[in-house]
A tleap script that builds the chain and sets N, CA, C and O, in Angstrom:
source leaprc.protein.ff14SB
mol = sequence {
  NMET LYS LYS TYR SER LEU LEU LYS PHE ASN
  GLU LEU GLY ASP SER ARG GLY LYS LEU VAL
  VAL ALA GLU GLY LEU LYS ASP VAL PRO PHE
  ASP ILE LYS ARG ILE PHE TYR ILE TYR ASP
  THR LYS ASP GLU VAL ILE ARG GLY GLN HIE
  ALA ASN ARG ASN SER LYS PHE VAL LEU ILE
  ASN LEU GLN GLY SER VAL SER ILE VAL VAL
  ASP ASP GLY TYR ASN LYS ASP VAL VAL VAL
  LEU ASP LYS PRO HIE GLU GLY ILE PHE LEU
  GLU SER MET VAL TRP LYS GLU MET LYS ASP
  PHE SER SER ASP SER ILE LEU LEU VAL LEU
  SER SER GLU GLY PHE ASP SER GLY GLU TYR
  ILE ARG ASP TYR GLU GLU PHE LEU ASN GLU
  VAL ARG LYS CSER
}
set mol.1.N position { 16.474 7.491 -5.353 }
set mol.1.CA position { 16.135 6.345 -4.532 }
set mol.1.C position { 14.613 6.164 -4.512 }
set mol.1.O position { 13.869 7.110 -4.252 }
set mol.2.N position { 14.171 4.959 -4.785 }
set mol.2.CA position { 12.737 4.674 -4.747 }
set mol.2.C position { 12.258 4.643 -3.309 }
set mol.2.O position { 12.961 4.197 -2.403 }
set mol.3.N position { 11.039 5.131 -3.126 }
set mol.3.CA position { 10.445 5.159 -1.795 }
set mol.3.C position { 9.453 4.019 -1.609 }
set mol.3.O position { 8.524 4.106 -0.806 }
set mol.4.N position { 9.671 2.942 -2.371 }
set mol.4.CA position { 8.854 1.753 -2.199 }
set mol.4.C position { 9.692 0.530 -2.534 }
set mol.4.O position { 10.724 0.627 -3.198 }
set mol.5.N position { 9.232 -0.613 -2.066 }
set mol.5.CA position { 9.876 -1.876 -2.422 }
set mol.5.C position { 8.820 -2.965 -2.448 }
set mol.5.O position { 7.824 -2.916 -1.727 }
set mol.6.N position { 9.065 -3.940 -3.293 }
set mol.6.CA position { 8.158 -5.078 -3.383 }
set mol.6.C position { 8.541 -6.097 -2.325 }
set mol.6.O position { 9.722 -6.317 -2.060 }
set mol.7.N position { 7.548 -6.709 -1.729 }
set mol.7.CA position { 7.761 -7.712 -0.691 }
set mol.7.C position { 7.202 -9.045 -1.147 }
set mol.7.O position { 6.168 -9.102 -1.813 }
set mol.8.N position { 7.884 -10.106 -0.790 }
set mol.8.CA position { 7.383 -11.454 -1.056 }
set mol.8.C position { 7.377 -12.184 0.285 }
set mol.8.O position { 8.421 -12.378 0.907 }
set mol.9.N position { 6.197 -12.580 0.712 }
set mol.9.CA position { 6.043 -13.276 1.981 }
set mol.9.C position { 6.156 -14.780 1.753 }
set mol.9.O position { 5.816 -15.289 0.685 }
set mol.10.N position { 6.640 -15.479 2.780 }
set mol.10.CA position { 6.716 -16.933 2.681 }
set mol.10.C position { 5.315 -17.504 2.550 }
set mol.10.O position { 4.418 -17.183 3.330 }
set mol.11.N position { 5.147 -18.347 1.559 }
set mol.11.CA position { 3.868 -19.010 1.327 }
set mol.11.C position { 4.026 -20.448 1.807 }
set mol.11.O position { 4.678 -21.269 1.162 }
set mol.12.N position { 3.426 -20.726 2.935 }
set mol.12.CA position { 3.503 -22.050 3.539 }
set mol.12.C position { 2.244 -22.824 3.183 }
set mol.12.O position { 1.214 -22.224 2.874 }
set mol.13.N position { 2.313 -24.114 3.222 }
set mol.13.CA position { 1.102 -24.876 2.965 }
set mol.13.C position { 1.383 -26.316 2.632 }
set mol.13.O position { 2.525 -26.746 2.471 }
set mol.14.N position { 0.304 -27.032 2.535 }
set mol.14.CA position { 0.350 -28.439 2.174 }
set mol.14.C position { -0.971 -28.774 1.493 }
set mol.14.O position { -1.626 -27.892 0.940 }
set mol.15.N position { -1.355 -30.020 1.531 }
set mol.15.CA position { -2.580 -30.445 0.839 }
set mol.15.C position { -3.835 -29.794 1.427 }
set mol.15.O position { -4.887 -29.799 0.788 }
set mol.16.N position { -3.735 -29.238 2.627 }
set mol.16.CA position { -4.891 -28.601 3.264 }
set mol.16.C position { -5.107 -27.169 2.810 }
set mol.16.O position { -6.197 -26.624 2.985 }
set mol.17.N position { -4.071 -26.538 2.220 }
set mol.17.CA position { -4.190 -25.158 1.774 }
set mol.17.C position { -2.939 -24.357 2.059 }
set mol.17.O position { -1.911 -24.907 2.453 }
set mol.18.N position { -3.033 -23.070 1.859 }
set mol.18.CA position { -1.888 -22.166 1.993 }
set mol.18.C position { -2.021 -21.307 3.243 }
set mol.18.O position { -3.117 -21.091 3.758 }
set mol.19.N position { -0.875 -20.825 3.715 }
set mol.19.CA position { -0.800 -19.950 4.871 }
set mol.19.C position { 0.314 -18.939 4.619 }
set mol.19.O position { 1.427 -19.317 4.253 }
set mol.20.N position { 0.022 -17.669 4.812 }
set mol.20.CA position { 1.011 -16.604 4.687 }
set mol.20.C position { 1.053 -15.850 6.007 }
set mol.20.O position { 0.012 -15.488 6.556 }
set mol.21.N position { 2.256 -15.615 6.514 }
set mol.21.CA position { 2.440 -14.900 7.774 }
set mol.21.C position { 3.157 -13.585 7.488 }
set mol.21.O position { 4.124 -13.551 6.727 }
set mol.22.N position { 2.679 -12.508 8.099 }
set mol.22.CA position { 3.325 -11.207 7.985 }
set mol.22.C position { 3.446 -10.616 9.384 }
set mol.22.O position { 2.477 -10.071 9.914 }
set mol.23.N position { 4.625 -10.720 9.981 }
set mol.23.CA position { 4.858 -10.228 11.330 }
set mol.23.C position { 5.511 -8.848 11.282 }
set mol.23.O position { 6.417 -8.602 10.486 }
set mol.24.N position { 5.034 -7.950 12.150 }
set mol.24.CA position { 5.637 -6.635 12.269 }
set mol.24.C position { 7.071 -6.731 12.740 }
set mol.24.O position { 7.402 -7.575 13.573 }
set mol.25.N position { 7.924 -5.868 12.211 }
set mol.25.CA position { 9.351 -5.797 12.510 }
set mol.25.C position { 10.115 -7.043 12.074 }
set mol.25.O position { 11.284 -7.206 12.421 }
set mol.26.N position { 9.476 -7.902 11.332 }
set mol.26.CA position { 10.145 -9.088 10.794 }
set mol.26.C position { 9.869 -9.150 9.290 }
set mol.26.O position { 10.757 -8.865 8.486 }
set mol.27.N position { 8.662 -9.514 8.912 }
set mol.27.CA position { 8.289 -9.573 7.503 }
set mol.27.C position { 7.854 -8.202 6.994 }
set mol.27.O position { 7.992 -7.893 5.811 }
set mol.28.N position { 7.334 -7.397 7.893 }
set mol.28.CA position { 6.893 -6.024 7.615 }
set mol.28.C position { 7.898 -5.108 8.302 }
set mol.28.O position { 8.191 -5.309 9.481 }
set mol.29.N position { 8.445 -4.094 7.593 }
set mol.29.CA position { 9.547 -3.308 8.160 }
set mol.29.C position { 9.153 -2.245 9.186 }
set mol.29.O position { 9.821 -1.217 9.298 }
set mol.30.N position { 8.088 -2.482 9.925 }
set mol.30.CA position { 7.685 -1.575 10.994 }
set mol.30.C position { 6.759 -2.309 11.940 }
set mol.30.O position { 6.255 -3.388 11.628 }
set mol.31.N position { 6.541 -1.712 13.097 }
set mol.31.CA position { 5.583 -2.230 14.070 }
set mol.31.C position { 4.186 -1.851 13.567 }
set mol.31.O position { 3.920 -0.671 13.333 }
set mol.32.N position { 3.318 -2.798 13.403 }
set mol.32.CA position { 1.988 -2.559 12.830 }
set mol.32.C position { 1.090 -1.926 13.885 }
set mol.32.O position { 0.855 -2.506 14.945 }
set mol.33.N position { 0.583 -0.710 13.577 }
set mol.33.CA position { -0.285 0.006 14.512 }
set mol.33.C position { -1.749 0.031 14.061 }
set mol.33.O position { -2.652 0.236 14.872 }
set mol.34.N position { -1.971 -0.178 12.768 }
set mol.34.CA position { -3.347 -0.111 12.245 }
set mol.34.C position { -3.455 -1.054 11.056 }
set mol.34.O position { -2.520 -1.202 10.269 }
set mol.35.N position { -4.617 -1.687 10.946 }
set mol.35.CA position { -4.914 -2.589 9.828 }
set mol.35.C position { -6.289 -2.222 9.300 }
set mol.35.O position { -7.235 -2.038 10.066 }
set mol.36.N position { -6.387 -2.118 7.978 }
set mol.36.CA position { -7.698 -1.945 7.363 }
set mol.36.C position { -7.684 -2.605 5.998 }
set mol.36.O position { -6.621 -2.922 5.466 }
set mol.37.N position { -8.860 -2.811 5.434 }
set mol.37.CA position { -8.909 -3.393 4.098 }
set mol.37.C position { -9.998 -2.742 3.279 }
set mol.37.O position { -10.981 -2.215 3.800 }
set mol.38.N position { -9.788 -2.798 1.975 }
set mol.38.CA position { -10.681 -2.175 0.997 }
set mol.38.C position { -11.231 -3.284 0.120 }
set mol.38.O position { -10.471 -4.091 -0.417 }
set mol.39.N position { -12.556 -3.329 -0.028 }
set mol.39.CA position { -13.161 -4.342 -0.880 }
set mol.39.C position { -14.449 -3.794 -1.479 }
set mol.39.O position { -14.906 -2.712 -1.109 }
set mol.40.N position { -15.024 -4.543 -2.397 }
set mol.40.CA position { -16.268 -4.162 -3.071 }
set mol.40.C position { -16.124 -2.793 -3.746 }
set mol.40.O position { -17.035 -1.966 -3.714 }
set mol.41.N position { -14.961 -2.582 -4.353 }
set mol.41.CA position { -14.672 -1.317 -5.033 }
set mol.41.C position { -14.872 -1.508 -6.528 }
set mol.41.O position { -14.365 -2.467 -7.111 }
set mol.42.N position { -15.590 -0.621 -7.131 }
set mol.42.CA position { -15.840 -0.697 -8.571 }
set mol.42.C position { -14.549 -0.427 -9.336 }
set mol.42.O position { -13.699 0.334 -8.874 }
set mol.43.N position { -14.400 -1.049 -10.502 }
set mol.43.CA position { -13.141 -0.955 -11.240 }
set mol.43.C position { -12.817 0.458 -11.724 }
set mol.43.O position { -11.647 0.761 -11.959 }
set mol.44.N position { -13.799 1.317 -11.878 }
set mol.44.CA position { -13.532 2.685 -12.353 }
set mol.44.C position { -13.200 3.658 -11.206 }
set mol.44.O position { -12.873 4.818 -11.456 }
set mol.45.N position { -13.282 3.198 -9.979 }
set mol.45.CA position { -13.029 4.032 -8.809 }
set mol.45.C position { -11.522 4.098 -8.537 }
set mol.45.O position { -10.816 3.096 -8.651 }
set mol.46.N position { -11.045 5.286 -8.176 }
set mol.46.CA position { -9.659 5.464 -7.756 }
set mol.46.C position { -9.668 5.792 -6.265 }
set mol.46.O position { -10.290 6.766 -5.841 }
set mol.47.N position { -8.982 4.983 -5.484 }
set mol.47.CA position { -8.882 5.186 -4.035 }
set mol.47.C position { -7.525 5.806 -3.709 }
set mol.47.O position { -6.645 5.886 -4.567 }
set mol.48.N position { -7.370 6.235 -2.482 }
set mol.48.CA position { -6.117 6.844 -2.066 }
set mol.48.C position { -6.095 8.301 -2.460 }
set mol.48.O position { -6.795 9.125 -1.870 }
set mol.49.N position { -5.300 8.617 -3.447 }
set mol.49.CA position { -5.119 9.985 -3.926 }
set mol.49.C position { -4.681 10.904 -2.792 }
set mol.49.O position { -5.242 11.981 -2.587 }
set mol.50.N position { -3.672 10.456 -2.069 }
set mol.50.CA position { -3.106 11.241 -0.983 }
set mol.50.C position { -1.713 10.718 -0.630 }
set mol.50.O position { -1.295 9.650 -1.076 }
set mol.51.N position { -1.021 11.494 0.174 }
set mol.51.CA position { 0.253 11.091 0.761 }
set mol.51.C position { 0.125 11.243 2.272 }
set mol.51.O position { -0.759 11.942 2.767 }
set mol.52.N position { 1.009 10.587 2.983 }
set mol.52.CA position { 1.034 10.685 4.440 }
set mol.52.C position { 2.408 11.165 4.873 }
set mol.52.O position { 3.431 10.661 4.409 }
set mol.53.N position { 2.420 12.137 5.759 }
set mol.53.CA position { 3.690 12.703 6.214 }
set mol.53.C position { 4.472 11.730 7.098 }
set mol.53.O position { 5.703 11.739 7.080 }
set mol.54.N position { 3.783 10.900 7.862 }
set mol.54.CA position { 4.457 10.031 8.828 }
set mol.54.C position { 4.255 8.540 8.586 }
set mol.54.O position { 5.183 7.753 8.774 }
set mol.55.N position { 3.074 8.149 8.178 }
set mol.55.CA position { 2.746 6.724 8.076 }
set mol.55.C position { 3.478 6.040 6.934 }
set mol.55.O position { 3.644 6.588 5.844 }
set mol.56.N position { 3.907 4.826 7.228 }
set mol.56.CA position { 4.433 3.905 6.222 }
set mol.56.C position { 3.389 2.805 6.081 }
set mol.56.O position { 2.643 2.525 7.019 }
set mol.57.N position { 3.340 2.187 4.914 }
set mol.57.CA position { 2.305 1.197 4.649 }
set mol.57.C position { 2.865 -0.040 3.954 }
set mol.57.O position { 3.861 0.029 3.235 }
set mol.58.N position { 2.210 -1.162 4.183 }
set mol.58.CA position { 2.375 -2.353 3.354 }
set mol.58.C position { 0.995 -2.687 2.827 }
set mol.58.O position { 0.041 -2.810 3.595 }
set mol.59.N position { 0.889 -2.834 1.501 }
set mol.59.CA position { -0.365 -3.185 0.835 }
set mol.59.C position { -0.234 -4.589 0.279 }
set mol.59.O position { 0.742 -4.914 -0.397 }
set mol.60.N position { -1.225 -5.419 0.570 }
set mol.60.CA position { -1.267 -6.802 0.098 }
set mol.60.C position { -2.655 -7.044 -0.468 }
set mol.60.O position { -3.648 -6.885 0.241 }
set mol.61.N position { -2.735 -7.424 -1.725 }
set mol.61.CA position { -4.046 -7.725 -2.288 }
set mol.61.C position { -4.328 -9.207 -2.044 }
set mol.61.O position { -3.722 -10.074 -2.675 }
set mol.62.N position { -5.236 -9.483 -1.141 }
set mol.62.CA position { -5.501 -10.853 -0.715 }
set mol.62.C position { -6.233 -11.672 -1.764 }
set mol.62.O position { -6.098 -12.894 -1.816 }
set mol.63.N position { -7.002 -10.998 -2.593 }
set mol.63.CA position { -7.806 -11.688 -3.616 }
set mol.63.C position { -7.965 -10.746 -4.796 }
set mol.63.O position { -8.079 -9.533 -4.618 }
set mol.64.N position { -7.974 -11.301 -5.998 }
set mol.64.CA position { -8.153 -10.476 -7.182 }
set mol.64.C position { -6.912 -9.679 -7.507 }
set mol.64.O position { -5.791 -10.115 -7.242 }
set mol.65.N position { -7.118 -8.499 -8.085 }
set mol.65.CA position { -5.984 -7.664 -8.467 }
set mol.65.C position { -6.327 -6.188 -8.322 }
set mol.65.O position { -7.493 -5.793 -8.315 }
set mol.66.N position { -5.278 -5.391 -8.206 }
set mol.66.CA position { -5.402 -3.941 -8.110 }
set mol.66.C position { -4.086 -3.333 -8.597 }
set mol.66.O position { -3.016 -3.915 -8.416 }
set mol.67.N position { -4.182 -2.161 -9.213 }
set mol.67.CA position { -2.992 -1.419 -9.630 }
set mol.67.C position { -2.723 -0.329 -8.603 }
set mol.67.O position { -3.636 0.376 -8.175 }
set mol.68.N position { -1.450 -0.199 -8.210 }
set mol.68.CA position { -1.035 0.807 -7.252 }
set mol.68.C position { -0.122 1.791 -7.983 }
set mol.68.O position { 0.935 1.415 -8.489 }
set mol.69.N position { -0.544 3.056 -8.030 }
set mol.69.CA position { 0.292 4.111 -8.589 }
set mol.69.C position { 1.097 4.688 -7.432 }
set mol.69.O position { 0.533 5.147 -6.439 }
set mol.70.N position { 2.419 4.661 -7.570 }
set mol.70.CA position { 3.335 5.126 -6.536 }
set mol.70.C position { 4.112 6.310 -7.098 }
set mol.70.O position { 4.769 6.190 -8.133 }
set mol.71.N position { 4.039 7.453 -6.418 }
set mol.71.CA position { 4.638 8.692 -6.912 }
set mol.71.C position { 5.409 9.340 -5.765 }
set mol.71.O position { 4.822 9.697 -4.744 }
set mol.72.N position { 6.728 9.494 -5.933 }
set mol.72.CA position { 7.545 10.110 -4.890 }
set mol.72.C position { 7.775 11.600 -5.131 }
set mol.72.O position { 8.569 12.229 -4.431 }
set mol.73.N position { 7.086 12.159 -6.113 }
set mol.73.CA position { 7.252 13.562 -6.450 }
set mol.73.C position { 8.219 13.791 -7.596 }
set mol.73.O position { 8.275 14.882 -8.164 }
set mol.74.N position { 8.981 12.759 -7.935 }
set mol.74.CA position { 9.945 12.816 -9.036 }
set mol.74.C position { 9.710 11.697 -10.041 }
set mol.74.O position { 9.853 11.887 -11.249 }
set mol.75.N position { 9.346 10.529 -9.524 }
set mol.75.CA position { 9.122 9.348 -10.358 }
set mol.75.C position { 7.769 8.751 -10.039 }
set mol.75.O position { 7.313 8.783 -8.896 }
set mol.76.N position { 7.131 8.205 -11.066 }
set mol.76.CA position { 5.833 7.575 -10.890 }
set mol.76.C position { 5.909 6.174 -11.487 }
set mol.76.O position { 6.323 6.000 -12.633 }
set mol.77.N position { 5.506 5.176 -10.699 }
set mol.77.CA position { 5.475 3.787 -11.148 }
set mol.77.C position { 4.090 3.211 -10.886 }
set mol.77.O position { 3.342 3.704 -10.042 }
set mol.78.N position { 3.768 2.161 -11.626 }
set mol.78.CA position { 2.533 1.423 -11.399 }
set mol.78.C position { 2.915 -0.024 -11.093 }
set mol.78.O position { 3.647 -0.665 -11.848 }
set mol.79.N position { 2.402 -0.519 -9.970 }
set mol.79.CA position { 2.659 -1.893 -9.544 }
set mol.79.C position { 1.321 -2.606 -9.472 }
set mol.79.O position { 0.375 -2.096 -8.872 }
set mol.80.N position { 1.234 -3.773 -10.074 }
set mol.80.CA position { 0.022 -4.584 -10.010 }
set mol.80.C position { 0.203 -5.623 -8.912 }
set mol.80.O position { 1.165 -6.391 -8.916 }
set mol.81.N position { -0.738 -5.634 -7.973 }
set mol.81.CA position { -0.751 -6.652 -6.926 }
set mol.81.C position { -1.827 -7.663 -7.271 }
set mol.81.O position { -3.006 -7.318 -7.351 }
set mol.82.N position { -1.428 -8.909 -7.474 }
set mol.82.CA position { -2.391 -9.946 -7.852 }
set mol.82.C position { -2.060 -11.311 -7.257 }
set mol.82.O position { -2.591 -12.332 -7.695 }
set mol.83.N position { -1.175 -11.322 -6.251 }
set mol.83.CA position { -0.827 -12.569 -5.568 }
set mol.83.C position { -0.909 -12.325 -4.066 }
set mol.83.O position { -0.342 -11.347 -3.580 }
set mol.84.N position { -1.597 -13.182 -3.319 }
set mol.84.CA position { -1.795 -12.924 -1.890 }
set mol.84.C position { -0.537 -13.080 -1.035 }
set mol.84.O position { -0.572 -12.790 0.161 }
set mol.85.N position { 0.562 -13.529 -1.620 }
set mol.85.CA position { 1.817 -13.641 -0.868 }
set mol.85.C position { 2.831 -12.570 -1.288 }
set mol.85.O position { 4.015 -12.670 -0.966 }
set mol.86.N position { 2.358 -11.544 -2.011 }
set mol.86.CA position { 3.221 -10.441 -2.404 }
set mol.86.C position { 2.587 -9.119 -1.987 }
set mol.86.O position { 1.364 -8.998 -1.917 }
set mol.87.N position { 3.420 -8.147 -1.716 }
set mol.87.CA position { 2.918 -6.843 -1.319 }
set mol.87.C position { 3.877 -5.755 -1.722 }
set mol.87.O position { 4.906 -6.006 -2.350 }
set mol.88.N position { 3.525 -4.544 -1.352 }
set mol.88.CA position { 4.379 -3.398 -1.612 }
set mol.88.C position { 4.521 -2.597 -0.326 }
set mol.88.O position { 3.537 -2.323 0.361 }
set mol.89.N position { 5.758 -2.226 -0.010 }
set mol.89.CA position { 6.063 -1.376 1.140 }
set mol.89.C position { 6.208 0.051 0.631 }
set mol.89.O position { 6.968 0.310 -0.302 }
set mol.90.N position { 5.478 0.976 1.247 }
set mol.90.CA position { 5.528 2.383 0.878 }
set mol.90.C position { 6.088 3.191 2.039 }
set mol.90.O position { 5.565 3.129 3.152 }
set mol.91.N position { 7.141 3.942 1.786 }
set mol.91.CA position { 7.681 4.870 2.775 }
set mol.91.C position { 6.672 5.997 2.999 }
set mol.91.O position { 5.682 6.098 2.275 }
set mol.92.N position { 6.916 6.831 3.985 }
set mol.92.CA position { 6.101 8.035 4.162 }
set mol.92.C position { 6.386 8.999 3.008 }
set mol.92.O position { 7.379 8.845 2.296 }
set mol.93.N position { 5.517 9.986 2.830 }
set mol.93.CA position { 5.629 10.991 1.772 }
set mol.93.C position { 5.677 10.374 0.375 }
set mol.93.O position { 6.505 10.739 -0.460 }
set mol.94.N position { 4.770 9.435 0.148 }
set mol.94.CA position { 4.560 8.844 -1.174 }
set mol.94.C position { 3.101 9.079 -1.542 }
set mol.94.O position { 2.199 8.728 -0.782 }
set mol.95.N position { 2.871 9.677 -2.716 }
set mol.95.CA position { 1.512 9.837 -3.227 }
set mol.95.C position { 1.084 8.476 -3.756 }
set mol.95.O position { 1.799 7.855 -4.543 }
set mol.96.N position { -0.080 8.017 -3.323 }
set mol.96.CA position { -0.537 6.689 -3.734 }
set mol.96.C position { -1.955 6.752 -4.267 }
set mol.96.O position { -2.806 7.481 -3.758 }
set mol.97.N position { -2.180 5.965 -5.305 }
set mol.97.CA position { -3.515 5.802 -5.875 }
set mol.97.C position { -3.725 4.323 -6.145 }
set mol.97.O position { -2.860 3.652 -6.708 }
set mol.98.N position { -4.881 3.825 -5.739 }
set mol.98.CA position { -5.241 2.444 -5.992 }
set mol.98.C position { -6.363 2.459 -7.018 }
set mol.98.O position { -7.370 3.144 -6.836 }
set mol.99.N position { -6.188 1.695 -8.108 }
set mol.99.CA position { -7.180 1.721 -9.183 }
set mol.99.C position { -7.221 0.376 -9.892 }
set mol.99.O position { -6.460 -0.537 -9.572 }
set mol.100.N position { -8.117 0.273 -10.853 }
set mol.100.CA position { -8.281 -0.957 -11.645 }
set mol.100.C position { -8.546 -2.170 -10.751 }
set mol.100.O position { -7.970 -3.240 -10.948 }
set mol.101.N position { -9.414 -1.984 -9.779 }
set mol.101.CA position { -9.772 -3.084 -8.878 }
set mol.101.C position { -10.537 -4.157 -9.646 }
set mol.101.O position { -11.478 -3.840 -10.373 }
set mol.102.N position { -10.153 -5.404 -9.496 }
set mol.102.CA position { -10.998 -6.485 -10.013 }
set mol.102.C position { -12.221 -6.576 -9.106 }
set mol.102.O position { -12.191 -6.107 -7.969 }
set mol.103.N position { -13.277 -7.169 -9.598 }
set mol.103.CA position { -14.528 -7.215 -8.835 }
set mol.103.C position { -14.397 -7.976 -7.514 }
set mol.103.O position { -15.189 -7.766 -6.596 }
set mol.104.N position { -13.404 -8.855 -7.419 }
set mol.104.CA position { -13.217 -9.655 -6.204 }
set mol.104.C position { -12.038 -9.180 -5.352 }
set mol.104.O position { -11.629 -9.879 -4.425 }
set mol.105.N position { -11.495 -8.017 -5.652 }
set mol.105.CA position { -10.308 -7.529 -4.957 }
set mol.105.C position { -10.575 -7.266 -3.476 }
set mol.105.O position { -11.594 -6.688 -3.098 }
set mol.106.N position { -9.626 -7.709 -2.655 }
set mol.106.CA position { -9.601 -7.376 -1.232 }
set mol.106.C position { -8.184 -6.893 -0.942 }
set mol.106.O position { -7.239 -7.681 -0.937 }
set mol.107.N position { -8.048 -5.592 -0.702 }
set mol.107.CA position { -6.740 -4.975 -0.487 }
set mol.107.C position { -6.534 -4.740 1.004 }
set mol.107.O position { -7.221 -3.919 1.613 }
set mol.108.N position { -5.587 -5.464 1.585 }
set mol.108.CA position { -5.233 -5.334 2.993 }
set mol.108.C position { -4.140 -4.283 3.128 }
set mol.108.O position { -3.169 -4.286 2.371 }
set mol.109.N position { -4.302 -3.375 4.104 }
set mol.109.CA position { -3.328 -2.310 4.325 }
set mol.109.C position { -2.848 -2.380 5.773 }
set mol.109.O position { -3.653 -2.362 6.704 }
set mol.110.N position { -1.541 -2.459 5.951 }
set mol.110.CA position { -0.902 -2.440 7.260 }
set mol.110.C position { -0.213 -1.094 7.408 }
set mol.110.O position { 0.517 -0.671 6.511 }
set mol.111.N position { -0.435 -0.417 8.523 }
set mol.111.CA position { 0.098 0.931 8.715 }
set mol.111.C position { 1.005 0.998 9.933 }
set mol.111.O position { 0.776 0.328 10.940 }
set mol.112.N position { 2.035 1.819 9.819 }
set mol.112.CA position { 2.973 2.016 10.926 }
set mol.112.C position { 2.424 2.955 11.997 }
set mol.112.O position { 2.979 3.042 13.092 }
set mol.113.N position { 1.333 3.657 11.680 }
set mol.113.CA position { 0.779 4.655 12.603 }
set mol.113.C position { -0.733 4.485 12.729 }
set mol.113.O position { -1.384 3.945 11.835 }
set mol.114.N position { -1.280 4.951 13.845 }
set mol.114.CA position { -2.722 5.037 13.975 }
set mol.114.C position { -3.244 6.168 13.090 }
set mol.114.O position { -2.462 6.962 12.566 }
set mol.115.N position { -4.548 6.239 12.929 }
set mol.115.CA position { -5.127 7.260 12.066 }
set mol.115.C position { -4.950 8.647 12.667 }
set mol.115.O position { -5.224 8.873 13.845 }
set mol.116.N position { -4.481 9.581 11.822 }
set mol.116.CA position { -4.340 10.987 12.200 }
set mol.116.C position { -4.608 11.803 10.945 }
set mol.116.O position { -3.763 11.864 10.052 }
set mol.117.N position { -5.772 12.429 10.870 }
set mol.117.CA position { -6.154 13.155 9.654 }
set mol.117.C position { -5.187 14.298 9.345 }
set mol.117.O position { -5.086 14.718 8.192 }
set mol.118.N position { -4.478 14.807 10.347 }
set mol.118.CA position { -3.555 15.914 10.142 }
set mol.118.C position { -2.307 15.565 9.358 }
set mol.118.O position { -1.627 16.459 8.854 }
set mol.119.N position { -1.991 14.282 9.245 }
set mol.119.CA position { -0.786 13.902 8.502 }
set mol.119.C position { -1.064 13.622 7.026 }
set mol.119.O position { -0.144 13.333 6.262 }
set mol.120.N position { -2.319 13.706 6.633 }
set mol.120.CA position { -2.689 13.441 5.245 }
set mol.120.C position { -2.480 14.683 4.388 }
set mol.120.O position { -2.813 15.795 4.798 }
set mol.121.N position { -1.928 14.485 3.198 }
set mol.121.CA position { -1.842 15.536 2.184 }
set mol.121.C position { -2.746 15.080 1.046 }
set mol.121.O position { -2.450 14.098 0.365 }
set mol.122.N position { -3.843 15.793 0.846 }
set mol.122.CA position { -4.835 15.381 -0.156 }
set mol.122.C position { -4.790 16.228 -1.427 }
set mol.122.O position { -5.538 15.975 -2.372 }
set mol.123.N position { -3.920 17.225 -1.448 }
set mol.123.CA position { -3.759 18.071 -2.629 }
set mol.123.C position { -2.402 17.750 -3.262 }
set mol.123.O position { -1.364 17.866 -2.610 }
set mol.124.N position { -2.418 17.344 -4.537 }
set mol.124.CA position { -1.196 16.895 -5.200 }
set mol.124.C position { -0.147 18.012 -5.275 }
set mol.124.O position { 1.038 17.746 -5.072 }
set mol.125.N position { -0.545 19.225 -5.554 }
set mol.125.CA position { 0.413 20.340 -5.642 }
set mol.125.C position { 1.060 20.615 -4.287 }
set mol.125.O position { 2.254 20.906 -4.217 }
set mol.126.N position { 0.284 20.526 -3.220 }
set mol.126.CA position { 0.841 20.683 -1.871 }
set mol.126.C position { 1.863 19.591 -1.592 }
set mol.126.O position { 2.924 19.858 -1.027 }
set mol.127.N position { 1.545 18.353 -1.990 }
set mol.127.CA position { 2.477 17.231 -1.844 }
set mol.127.C position { 3.790 17.526 -2.570 }
set mol.127.O position { 4.870 17.383 -1.996 }
set mol.128.N position { 3.688 17.940 -3.841 }
set mol.128.CA position { 4.895 18.236 -4.615 }
set mol.128.C position { 5.726 19.330 -3.949 }
set mol.128.O position { 6.950 19.222 -3.876 }
set mol.129.N position { 5.071 20.373 -3.467 }
set mol.129.CA position { 5.794 21.460 -2.793 }
set mol.129.C position { 6.537 20.967 -1.554 }
set mol.129.O position { 7.686 21.346 -1.327 }
set mol.130.N position { 5.886 20.123 -0.753 }
set mol.130.CA position { 6.540 19.615 0.456 }
set mol.130.C position { 7.711 18.688 0.130 }
set mol.130.O position { 8.760 18.749 0.773 }
set mol.131.N position { 7.522 17.839 -0.865 }
set mol.131.CA position { 8.582 16.890 -1.239 }
set mol.131.C position { 9.790 17.636 -1.791 }
set mol.131.O position { 10.930 17.309 -1.458 }
set mol.132.N position { 9.555 18.599 -2.603 }
set mol.132.CA position { 10.656 19.261 -3.312 }
set mol.132.C position { 11.373 20.310 -2.471 }
set mol.132.O position { 12.462 20.748 -2.842 }
set mol.133.N position { 10.790 20.723 -1.353 }
set mol.133.CA position { 11.503 21.662 -0.486 }
set mol.133.C position { 12.308 20.950 0.585 }
set mol.133.O position { 13.123 21.581 1.259 }
set mol.134.N position { 12.103 19.656 0.760 }
set mol.134.CA position { 12.825 18.928 1.807 }
set mol.134.C position { 14.178 18.412 1.338 }
set mol.134.O position { 14.900 17.781 2.111 }
savepdb mol mol.pdb
quit
């Protein structure tokens, strides 16, 4: 079973422009507790490189493009986000890496939990050990 899914948000608009709405527990499969965004990232930089024991995430690239490496400990996929009305939902205990940022990329991240440094797994081997023993 994959621990991620692609999301497509309703893109509303008219001659004045576009509007996308993402409501917690409706369009996003959790109550949103934290929001942050990543921008001005050089294309050779890899962000993330960790898993979270509790937090679930939705990533939406608002502008430009970014590649998301999603690894559940058994399978690894790469998803390119390049449309502001599409995103990816990540379950907890997913190793994630964000890379290949376009120069104009703005990556919005919605989290199910507030920040807690204790839930982060920053060592890949530790992540694999935890995933495979559960």
